[in-house]
Biopython code that builds the backbone (N, CA, C, O; Angstrom):
import numpy as np
from Bio.PDB.StructureBuilder import StructureBuilder

atoms = [
    (1, "MET", "N", (53.391, -109.664, -108.785)),
    (1, "MET", "CA", (53.366, -108.940, -107.586)),
    (1, "MET", "C", (54.392, -107.899, -107.791)),
    (1, "MET", "O", (54.082, -106.720, -107.617)),
    (2, "HIS", "N", (55.489, -108.203, -108.116)),
    (2, "HIS", "CA", (56.498, -106.688, -108.357)),
    (2, "HIS", "C", (55.941, -105.893, -109.668)),
    (2, "HIS", "O", (56.240, -104.706, -109.794)),
    (3, "VAL", "N", (55.257, -106.444, -110.495)),
    (3, "VAL", "CA", (55.070, -105.497, -111.377)),
    (3, "VAL", "C", (53.300, -105.023, -111.203)),
    (3, "VAL", "O", (52.840, -104.307, -112.093)),
    (4, "LEU", "N", (52.613, -105.346, -110.336)),
    (4, "LEU", "CA", (51.294, -104.852, -110.128)),
    (4, "LEU", "C", (51.934, -103.607, -108.899)),
    (4, "LEU", "O", (51.388, -102.524, -108.687)),
    (5, "HIS", "N", (53.029, -104.043, -108.302)),
    (5, "HIS", "CA", (53.912, -102.794, -106.767)),
    (5, "HIS", "C", (54.314, -101.772, -108.151)),
    (5, "HIS", "O", (53.540, -100.816, -108.107)),
    (6, "THR", "N", (55.085, -101.669, -109.141)),
    (6, "THR", "CA", (55.638, -101.835, -109.824)),
    (6, "THR", "C", (54.563, -100.059, -110.834)),
    (6, "THR", "O", (54.907, -98.901, -111.068)),
    (7, "LEU", "N", (53.030, -101.027, -111.144)),
    (7, "LEU", "CA", (52.278, -99.793, -111.435)),
    (7, "LEU", "C", (51.426, -99.155, -110.391)),
    (7, "LEU", "O", (50.435, -98.453, -110.596)),
    (8, "ALA", "N", (51.792, -99.392, -109.585)),
    (8, "ALA", "CA", (50.993, -98.942, -108.600)),
    (8, "ALA", "C", (51.833, -97.558, -107.864)),
    (8, "ALA", "O", (51.227, -96.610, -107.364)),
    (9, "ALA", "N", (53.268, -97.671, -107.920)),
    (9, "ALA", "CA", (53.902, -96.794, -107.621)),
    (9, "ALA", "C", (54.050, -95.636, -108.714)),
    (9, "ALA", "O", (54.631, -94.578, -108.472)),
    (10, "GLY", "N", (53.505, -95.928, -109.854)),
    (10, "GLY", "CA", (53.282, -95.144, -111.420)),
    (10, "GLY", "C", (54.945, -94.907, -112.401)),
    (10, "GLY", "O", (55.157, -93.903, -113.081)),
    (11, "SER", "N", (55.972, -96.101, -112.244)),
    (11, "SER", "CA", (56.811, -95.981, -112.539)),
    (11, "SER", "C", (56.468, -96.820, -113.902)),
    (11, "SER", "O", (55.373, -97.332, -114.134)),
    (12, "ASP", "N", (57.937, -96.877, -115.000)),
    (12, "ASP", "CA", (58.100, -97.385, -116.016)),
    (12, "ASP", "C", (58.006, -99.233, -115.514)),
    (12, "ASP", "O", (58.257, -99.612, -114.371)),
    (13, "LEU", "N", (57.508, -100.359, -116.903)),
    (13, "LEU", "CA", (57.257, -101.285, -116.357)),
    (13, "LEU", "C", (59.252, -101.901, -116.493)),
    (13, "LEU", "O", (60.106, -101.221, -117.061)),
    (14, "PRO", "N", (59.406, -102.652, -116.125)),
    (14, "PRO", "CA", (60.806, -103.428, -116.166)),
    (14, "PRO", "C", (61.076, -103.822, -117.870)),
    (14, "PRO", "O", (60.137, -104.211, -118.564)),
    (15, "LYS", "N", (62.691, -103.638, -118.507)),
    (15, "LYS", "CA", (62.866, -104.011, -119.579)),
    (15, "LYS", "C", (62.347, -105.595, -119.828)),
    (15, "LYS", "O", (61.798, -106.093, -120.811)),
    (16, "GLU", "N", (62.727, -106.158, -118.594)),
    (16, "GLU", "CA", (61.798, -107.861, -118.850)),
    (16, "GLU", "C", (60.861, -107.713, -119.133)),
    (16, "GLU", "O", (60.471, -108.729, -119.708)),
    (17, "VAL", "N", (59.945, -106.799, -119.083)),
    (17, "VAL", "CA", (58.588, -106.963, -119.720)),
    (17, "VAL", "C", (58.460, -106.426, -120.910)),
    (17, "VAL", "O", (58.208, -107.008, -121.966)),
    (18, "THR", "N", (58.640, -105.279, -120.721)),
    (18, "THR", "CA", (58.327, -104.894, -121.999)),
    (18, "THR", "C", (58.911, -104.847, -123.177)),
    (18, "THR", "O", (58.320, -104.444, -124.178)),
    (19, "GLU", "N", (60.722, -105.453, -123.176)),
    (19, "GLU", "CA", (60.925, -105.553, -124.295)),
    (19, "GLU", "C", (60.372, -107.032, -125.297)),
    (19, "GLU", "O", (60.159, -107.019, -126.509)),
    (20, "PRO", "N", (60.246, -108.141, -124.426)),
    (20, "PRO", "CA", (59.870, -108.951, -125.279)),
    (20, "PRO", "C", (57.971, -108.446, -126.421)),
    (20, "PRO", "O", (57.434, -108.774, -127.480)),
    (21, "LEU", "N", (57.770, -107.742, -125.526)),
    (21, "LEU", "CA", (56.061, -107.360, -125.599)),
    (21, "LEU", "C", (56.344, -106.498, -126.769)),
    (21, "LEU", "O", (55.839, -107.070, -127.735)),
    (22, "ASN", "N", (57.041, -105.139, -127.234)),
    (22, "ASN", "CA", (57.636, -104.535, -128.014)),
    (22, "ASN", "C", (57.744, -105.503, -129.826)),
    (22, "ASN", "O", (57.215, -105.257, -130.910)),
    (23, "LEU", "N", (58.861, -106.807, -129.272)),
    (23, "LEU", "CA", (59.391, -107.171, -129.568)),
    (23, "LEU", "C", (58.544, -107.952, -130.513)),
    (23, "LEU", "O", (58.851, -108.018, -131.703)),
    (24, "LEU", "N", (57.101, -108.766, -129.854)),
    (24, "LEU", "CA", (56.320, -109.625, -130.423)),
    (24, "LEU", "C", (55.018, -108.419, -130.893)),
    (24, "LEU", "O", (53.971, -108.743, -131.453)),
    (25, "LEU", "N", (55.335, -107.256, -130.574)),
    (25, "LEU", "CA", (53.881, -106.302, -131.684)),
    (25, "LEU", "C", (54.730, -105.596, -132.215)),
    (25, "LEU", "O", (54.231, -104.530, -132.576)),
    (26, "GLY", "N", (56.175, -105.713, -132.519)),
    (26, "GLY", "CA", (56.521, -105.414, -133.669)),
    (26, "GLY", "C", (56.439, -106.546, -135.337)),
    (26, "GLY", "O", (56.560, -106.347, -136.546)),
    (27, "TRP", "N", (56.145, -107.806, -134.364)),
    (27, "TRP", "CA", (56.556, -109.065, -135.453)),
    (27, "TRP", "C", (55.087, -108.953, -136.207)),
    (27, "TRP", "O", (54.658, -109.328, -137.299)),
    (28, "ILE", "N", (54.507, -108.210, -135.015)),
    (28, "ILE", "CA", (52.536, -108.835, -135.237)),
    (28, "ILE", "C", (52.411, -108.043, -136.605)),
    (28, "ILE", "O", (51.905, -108.463, -137.646)),
    (29, "MET", "N", (53.095, -106.566, -136.326)),
    (29, "MET", "CA", (52.218, -105.341, -137.480)),
    (29, "MET", "C", (53.293, -105.606, -138.365)),
    (29, "MET", "O", (53.111, -105.084, -139.464)),
    (30, "TRP", "N", (54.643, -106.414, -138.229)),
    (30, "TRP", "CA", (54.837, -107.146, -139.767)),
    (30, "TRP", "C", (54.047, -107.805, -140.428)),
    (30, "TRP", "O", (53.639, -107.606, -141.572)),
    (31, "LEU", "N", (53.841, -108.521, -139.790)),
    (31, "LEU", "CA", (52.564, -109.550, -140.234)),
    (31, "LEU", "C", (51.592, -108.990, -140.986)),
    (31, "LEU", "O", (51.358, -109.423, -142.114)),
    (32, "ILE", "N", (50.912, -107.964, -140.455)),
    (32, "ILE", "CA", (49.771, -107.283, -140.627)),
    (32, "ILE", "C", (49.911, -106.715, -141.869)),
    (32, "ILE", "O", (49.034, -106.934, -142.706)),
    (33, "CYS", "N", (51.124, -105.830, -142.217)),
    (33, "CYS", "CA", (51.894, -105.564, -143.439)),
    (33, "CYS", "C", (51.651, -106.320, -144.130)),
    (33, "CYS", "O", (50.999, -105.847, -145.061)),
    (34, "LEU", "N", (51.821, -107.336, -144.217)),
    (34, "LEU", "CA", (52.526, -108.471, -145.228)),
    (34, "LEU", "C", (50.785, -108.813, -146.134)),
    (34, "LEU", "O", (50.481, -108.663, -147.317)),
    (35, "ALA", "N", (50.157, -109.188, -145.225)),
    (35, "ALA", "CA", (48.793, -109.395, -145.027)),
    (35, "ALA", "C", (48.557, -108.409, -146.221)),
    (35, "ALA", "O", (48.414, -108.572, -147.432)),
    (36, "ALA", "N", (48.577, -107.112, -145.233)),
    (36, "ALA", "CA", (47.914, -106.048, -146.547)),
    (36, "ALA", "C", (48.196, -105.652, -147.778)),
    (36, "ALA", "O", (47.463, -105.080, -148.585)),
    (37, "VAL", "N", (49.610, -106.082, -147.905)),
    (37, "VAL", "CA", (50.209, -106.134, -149.223)),
    (37, "VAL", "C", (49.896, -106.733, -150.446)),
    (37, "VAL", "O", (49.801, -106.383, -151.622)),
    (38, "ALA", "N", (49.678, -108.451, -149.328)),
    (38, "ALA", "CA", (49.340, -109.478, -150.269)),
    (38, "ALA", "C", (47.623, -109.074, -150.927)),
    (38, "ALA", "O", (47.178, -109.542, -151.975)),
    (39, "ARG", "N", (46.989, -108.256, -150.145)),
    (39, "ARG", "CA", (45.557, -108.293, -150.465)),
    (39, "ARG", "C", (45.338, -107.327, -151.350)),
    (39, "ARG", "O", (44.524, -107.674, -152.206)),
    (40, "LEU", "N", (45.866, -105.940, -151.512)),
    (40, "LEU", "CA", (45.867, -105.071, -152.388)),
    (40, "LEU", "C", (46.451, -105.748, -153.588)),
    (40, "LEU", "O", (45.722, -105.569, -154.564)),
    (41, "PHE", "N", (47.465, -106.432, -153.842)),
    (41, "PHE", "CA", (48.170, -107.250, -155.265)),
    (41, "PHE", "C", (46.886, -108.042, -155.658)),
    (41, "PHE", "O", (46.521, -108.104, -156.832)),
    (42, "TRP", "N", (46.221, -108.638, -154.652)),
    (42, "TRP", "CA", (45.063, -109.652, -155.390)),
    (42, "TRP", "C", (43.681, -108.985, -155.301)),
    (42, "TRP", "O", (42.680, -109.584, -155.695)),
    (43, "ILE", "N", (43.604, -107.338, -154.614)),
    (43, "ILE", "CA", (42.208, -106.639, -155.435)),
    (43, "ILE", "C", (42.972, -106.198, -156.520)),
    (43, "ILE", "O", (42.254, -106.031, -157.506)),
    (44, "GLY", "N", (44.428, -105.886, -156.767)),
    (44, "GLY", "CA", (44.681, -105.632, -158.578)),
    (44, "GLY", "C", (44.964, -106.375, -159.405)),
    (44, "GLY", "O", (45.251, -105.920, -160.512)),
    (45, "GLY", "N", (44.991, -107.934, -159.152)),
    (45, "GLY", "CA", (44.584, -108.740, -159.999)),
    (45, "GLY", "C", (42.858, -108.670, -160.363)),
    (45, "GLY", "O", (42.267, -108.851, -161.428)),
    (46, "GLN", "N", (42.332, -108.310, -158.920)),
    (46, "GLN", "CA", (41.156, -108.483, -159.355)),
    (46, "GLN", "C", (40.461, -107.687, -160.695)),
    (46, "GLN", "O", (39.674, -108.087, -161.553)),
    (47, "MET", "N", (41.115, -106.389, -160.471)),
    (47, "MET", "CA", (40.958, -105.438, -161.370)),
    (47, "MET", "C", (41.226, -105.326, -162.174)),
    (47, "MET", "O", (40.540, -104.717, -162.995)),
    (48, "GLY", "N", (42.501, -105.887, -162.478)),
    (48, "GLY", "CA", (42.551, -106.386, -164.091)),
    (48, "GLY", "C", (41.997, -107.186, -164.955)),
    (48, "GLY", "O", (41.925, -107.097, -166.181)),
    (49, "HIS", "N", (41.406, -108.395, -163.844)),
    (49, "HIS", "CA", (40.608, -109.632, -164.641)),
    (49, "HIS", "C", (39.338, -108.637, -165.143)),
    (49, "HIS", "O", (39.008, -108.640, -166.329)),
    (50, "VAL", "N", (38.511, -107.613, -163.948)),
    (50, "VAL", "CA", (37.521, -107.563, -164.473)),
    (50, "VAL", "C", (37.401, -106.273, -166.123)),
    (50, "VAL", "O", (36.507, -106.098, -166.952)),
    (51, "GLN", "N", (38.936, -105.574, -165.915)),
    (51, "GLN", "CA", (39.247, -104.690, -167.374)),
    (51, "GLN", "C", (39.093, -106.210, -168.564)),
    (51, "GLN", "O", (38.212, -106.159, -169.422)),
    (52, "ASP", "N", (39.909, -107.317, -168.490)),
    (52, "ASP", "CA", (40.233, -107.913, -169.255)),
    (52, "ASP", "C", (38.640, -108.719, -169.885)),
    (52, "ASP", "O", (38.398, -109.069, -171.040)),
    (53, "HIS", "N", (37.757, -108.828, -168.655)),
    (53, "HIS", "CA", (36.168, -109.259, -168.815)),
    (53, "HIS", "C", (34.794, -108.710, -167.587)),
    (53, "HIS", "O", (34.261, -108.928, -166.499)),
    (54, "PRO", "N", (34.812, -107.866, -168.806)),
    (54, "PRO", "CA", (33.934, -106.926, -168.195)),
    (54, "PRO", "C", (32.227, -107.970, -167.894)),
    (54, "PRO", "O", (31.200, -107.429, -167.484)),
    (55, "ALA", "N", (32.301, -108.951, -168.109)),
    (55, "ALA", "CA", (30.559, -109.892, -167.539)),
    (55, "ALA", "C", (31.139, -110.143, -165.796)),
    (55, "ALA", "O", (30.227, -110.058, -164.974)),
    (56, "SER", "N", (32.227, -110.369, -165.351)),
    (56, "SER", "CA", (32.485, -110.694, -164.558)),
    (56, "SER", "C", (32.604, -110.184, -163.438)),
    (56, "SER", "O", (33.029, -109.037, -163.576)),
    (57, "ASP", "N", (32.342, -110.616, -161.692)),
    (57, "ASP", "CA", (32.035, -109.900, -161.100)),
    (57, "ASP", "C", (32.792, -108.437, -160.611)),
    (57, "ASP", "O", (34.003, -108.392, -160.827)),
    (58, "PRO", "N", (32.327, -107.557, -160.139)),
    (58, "PRO", "CA", (33.186, -106.024, -159.501)),
    (58, "PRO", "C", (34.221, -106.351, -158.510)),
    (58, "PRO", "O", (33.964, -106.863, -157.421)),
    (59, "PRO", "N", (35.456, -106.027, -158.938)),
    (59, "PRO", "CA", (36.248, -106.595, -157.753)),
    (59, "PRO", "C", (36.231, -105.229, -156.292)),
    (59, "PRO", "O", (35.771, -104.087, -156.301)),
    (60, "ASP", "N", (36.921, -105.990, -155.220)),
    (60, "ASP", "CA", (36.937, -105.734, -153.782)),
    (60, "ASP", "C", (37.295, -104.400, -153.876)),
    (60, "ASP", "O", (37.899, -104.019, -154.879)),
    (61, "THR", "N", (36.893, -103.299, -152.596)),
    (61, "THR", "CA", (37.689, -101.893, -153.065)),
    (61, "THR", "C", (38.688, -102.336, -151.845)),
    (61, "THR", "O", (38.513, -102.996, -150.821)),
    (62, "PRO", "N", (39.951, -101.590, -152.491)),
    (62, "PRO", "CA", (40.677, -101.358, -151.197)),
    (62, "PRO", "C", (40.966, -100.443, -150.130)),
    (62, "PRO", "O", (41.972, -100.347, -149.429)),
    (63, "LEU", "N", (39.939, -99.816, -150.138)),
    (63, "LEU", "CA", (39.495, -99.143, -148.864)),
    (63, "LEU", "C", (39.827, -100.061, -147.466)),
    (63, "LEU", "O", (40.715, -99.835, -146.644)),
    (64, "GLY", "N", (38.883, -101.113, -147.461)),
    (64, "GLY", "CA", (39.222, -101.819, -146.144)),
    (64, "GLY", "C", (40.150, -101.945, -145.541)),
    (64, "GLY", "O", (40.331, -101.321, -144.496)),
    (65, "VAL", "N", (41.167, -102.960, -146.132)),
    (65, "VAL", "CA", (42.732, -102.473, -146.270)),
    (65, "VAL", "C", (43.302, -101.816, -145.923)),
    (65, "VAL", "O", (43.877, -102.135, -144.883)),
    (66, "ILE", "N", (43.593, -100.410, -146.497)),
    (66, "ILE", "CA", (43.978, -99.045, -146.054)),
    (66, "ILE", "C", (43.295, -98.580, -144.310)),
    (66, "ILE", "O", (44.003, -97.980, -143.501)),
    (67, "ILE", "N", (41.739, -99.028, -143.980)),
    (67, "ILE", "CA", (41.434, -98.619, -142.896)),
    (67, "ILE", "C", (41.496, -99.734, -141.731)),
    (67, "ILE", "O", (41.065, -99.568, -140.590)),
    (68, "GLY", "N", (42.048, -100.779, -142.176)),
    (68, "GLY", "CA", (42.676, -101.916, -141.300)),
    (68, "GLY", "C", (44.257, -101.843, -141.056)),
    (68, "GLY", "O", (44.814, -102.643, -140.304)),
    (69, "LEU", "N", (45.006, -100.745, -141.800)),
    (69, "LEU", "CA", (45.912, -100.852, -141.464)),
    (69, "LEU", "C", (46.133, -99.835, -140.809)),
    (69, "LEU", "O", (47.157, -99.928, -140.132)),
    (70, "ILE", "N", (45.267, -98.309, -140.671)),
    (70, "ILE", "CA", (45.209, -97.703, -139.938)),
    (70, "ILE", "C", (45.015, -98.238, -138.571)),
    (70, "ILE", "O", (45.863, -98.055, -137.698)),
    (71, "VAL", "N", (43.972, -98.861, -138.374)),
    (71, "VAL", "CA", (43.753, -99.369, -137.151)),
    (71, "VAL", "C", (44.720, -100.183, -136.053)),
    (71, "VAL", "O", (44.720, -100.168, -134.822)),
    (72, "ALA", "N", (45.707, -101.041, -137.218)),
    (72, "ALA", "CA", (46.589, -101.617, -136.878)),
    (72, "ALA", "C", (47.699, -101.008, -136.428)),
    (72, "ALA", "O", (48.472, -101.527, -135.624)),
    (73, "ALA", "N", (47.877, -99.512, -137.084)),
    (73, "ALA", "CA", (49.208, -98.933, -136.676)),
    (73, "ALA", "C", (48.583, -98.230, -135.587)),
    (73, "ALA", "O", (49.396, -98.192, -134.664)),
    (74, "ALA", "N", (47.518, -97.661, -135.278)),
    (74, "ALA", "CA", (47.633, -97.003, -133.747)),
    (74, "ALA", "C", (47.299, -97.947, -133.224)),
    (74, "ALA", "O", (46.150, -97.528, -133.369)),
    (75, "SER", "N", (47.117, -99.167, -132.566)),
    (75, "SER", "CA", (46.826, -100.229, -131.798)),
    (75, "SER", "C", (48.450, -100.454, -131.262)),
    (75, "SER", "O", (48.982, -100.701, -130.179)),
    (76, "THR", "N", (48.698, -100.328, -132.014)),
    (76, "THR", "CA", (50.257, -100.639, -131.923)),
    (76, "THR", "C", (51.589, -99.278, -130.873)),
    (76, "THR", "O", (52.698, -99.159, -130.353)),
    (77, "GLY", "N", (50.231, -98.567, -131.211)),
    (77, "GLY", "CA", (51.249, -96.827, -130.747)),
    (77, "GLY", "C", (50.710, -97.195, -129.577)),
    (77, "GLY", "O", (51.573, -97.276, -128.703)),
    (78, "ILE", "N", (49.110, -97.572, -129.037)),
    (78, "ILE", "CA", (48.794, -97.378, -128.059)),
    (78, "ILE", "C", (48.966, -98.644, -127.014)),
    (78, "ILE", "O", (48.734, -98.592, -125.806)),
    (79, "ALA", "N", (49.394, -99.711, -127.700)),
    (79, "ALA", "CA", (49.648, -100.715, -126.742)),
    (79, "ALA", "C", (51.341, -99.994, -126.274)),
    (79, "ALA", "O", (51.642, -99.928, -125.082)),
    (80, "GLY", "N", (52.112, -99.606, -127.144)),
    (80, "GLY", "CA", (53.563, -99.222, -126.664)),
    (80, "GLY", "C", (53.354, -98.823, -125.736)),
    (80, "GLY", "O", (53.895, -99.347, -124.763)),
    (81, "ALA", "N", (52.270, -97.445, -125.506)),
    (81, "ALA", "CA", (51.860, -96.345, -124.572)),
    (81, "ALA", "C", (51.542, -97.125, -123.412)),
    (81, "ALA", "O", (52.172, -97.160, -122.355)),
    (82, "LEU", "N", (50.448, -97.778, -123.735)),
    (82, "LEU", "CA", (49.927, -98.475, -122.302)),
    (82, "LEU", "C", (51.384, -99.188, -121.621)),
    (82, "LEU", "O", (51.432, -98.923, -120.420)),
    (83, "LEU", "N", (52.618, -100.054, -122.105)),
    (83, "LEU", "CA", (53.303, -100.299, -121.631)),
    (83, "LEU", "C", (54.282, -99.531, -120.701)),
    (83, "LEU", "O", (54.740, -99.997, -119.658)),
    (84, "THR", "N", (54.555, -98.263, -121.217)),
    (84, "THR", "CA", (55.377, -97.354, -120.808)),
    (84, "THR", "C", (54.894, -96.881, -119.618)),
    (84, "THR", "O", (55.777, -96.602, -118.806)),
    (85, "VAL", "N", (53.661, -96.687, -119.230)),
    (85, "VAL", "CA", (53.050, -95.561, -118.480)),
    (85, "VAL", "C", (53.355, -96.532, -116.647)),
    (85, "VAL", "O", (53.002, -95.995, -115.597)),
]
sb = StructureBuilder()
sb.init_structure("model")
sb.init_model(0)
sb.init_chain("A")
sb.init_seg("    ")
for serial, (resi, resn, name, xyz) in enumerate(atoms, 1):
    if name == "N":
        sb.init_residue(resn, " ", resi, " ")
    sb.init_atom(name, np.array(xyz, "f"), 0.0, 1.0, " ", f" {name:<3s}", serial, name[0])
structure = sb.get_structure()
């Protein structure tokens, strides 16, 4: 109830609420970045394999990974802004 009263008053959320959420968002962003870098390495390996074996399937494009990183970076900023409103 205290959190709802604080939100209704228009002031910031208490640090007991925002610090754990900011920590969680930071860890999630690091995991997303780690997965994206691993995926880019995988795509690079596919590109190298196709160059040595032209008859194989074409590799994935890194465009989806880059778009995913942009969306993830924007979502953490939006969530952080919502916590401080």
